[in-house]
C-alpha positions in Angstrom: -40.2 30.6 4.2 -36.3 31.8 4.2 -36.4 29.9 8.0 -37.2 26.7 6.0 -34.3 27.0 3.7 -31.4 27.4 6.3 -30.6 24.4 8.0 -28.4 24.2 11.2 -27.1 21.1 12.9 -28.0 20.3 16.1 -24.4 20.1 17.8 -21.3 21.1 15.9 -19.0 18.3 16.4 -16.0 20.1 14.3 -14.9 21.9 16.9 -14.6 19.1 19.7 -12.8 17.1 16.7 -10.5 20.0 15.8 -9.5 20.6 19.4 -8.9 17.0 19.9 -6.5 16.5 17.1 -4.5 19.9 17.9 -4.3 18.9 21.8 -3.0 15.3 20.1 -0.2 16.9 18.0 0.8 19.1 20.4 1.2 16.7 23.4 3.2 13.9 20.7 5.3 16.8 19.4 6.2 18.3 22.8 7.0 15.2 24.3 9.4 14.4 21.1 11.1 17.6 21.7 11.2 17.4 25.4 13.2 13.6 25.0 15.3 15.2 22.2 16.6 17.7 25.1 16.7 15.3 27.7 19.0 13.0 25.9 21.4 15.4 24.7 22.1 16.8 28.0 24.2 15.0 30.8 22.3 13.3 33.7 21.2 14.6 37.0 22.3 18.4 34.8 19.8 21.0 35.4 18.6 21.0 31.7 18.3 17.4 31.9 16.1 17.4 35.1 13.7 20.1 33.7 13.1 18.2 30.6 12.8 14.7 32.6 9.9 16.6 34.5 8.4 18.1 31.6 8.5 14.7 29.5 7.0 13.0 32.7 4.0 15.6 32.9 3.6 15.0 29.5 3.2 12.0 30.0 0.5 12.0 32.9 -1.3 14.3 30.7 -1.1 11.4 28.1 -3.1 9.2 30.5 -5.9 11.3 31.0 -6.1 12.3 27.3 -8.7 9.0 26.9 -11.2 10.4 29.7 -11.0 14.1 28.5 -12.2 12.9 24.8 -15.2 10.5 27.1 -16.0 13.8 28.4 -16.3 15.8 25.4 -18.0 12.9 23.9 -20.7 12.7 26.7 -21.3 16.2 26.5 -22.5 16.0 22.8 -24.5 13.3 23.7 -26.1 15.2 26.7 -26.6 18.4 24.6 -28.5 16.4 21.8 -30.7 14.9 24.3 -31.4 18.1 26.0 -32.1 19.6 22.7 -34.3 17.0 21.7 -36.4 16.6 24.8 -35.8 20.4 26.3 -38.8 21.9 23.4 -41.6 19.7 24.8 -42.5 22.4 27.4 -45.6 23.9 25.3 -43.4 26.5 23.5 -43.6 29.1 26.5 -39.9 29.1 26.9 -40.3 29.1 30.9 -39.8 25.9 33.1 -42.6 24.9 35.6 -42.4 22.9 38.7 
């Protein structure tokens, strides 16, 4: 009876959502800091070159952010599909070929 009272979601989307939000915040704040450091130094100085390279790296990461989100959503959808259709095997838990 107690097992009927407990309801668990099939896939917990909060971890994915929180991870994406934290990643976006870190990239935004990091790029702002790096651009400020770059702009306060003289051009072609060591600190300027380092900050410019790091800002370019974060910009490249931003280009991949959409793909990371799509892969995360696809993983959630695939896990839902496997959870829905994976229980048809008769309940033995074994895989038959």
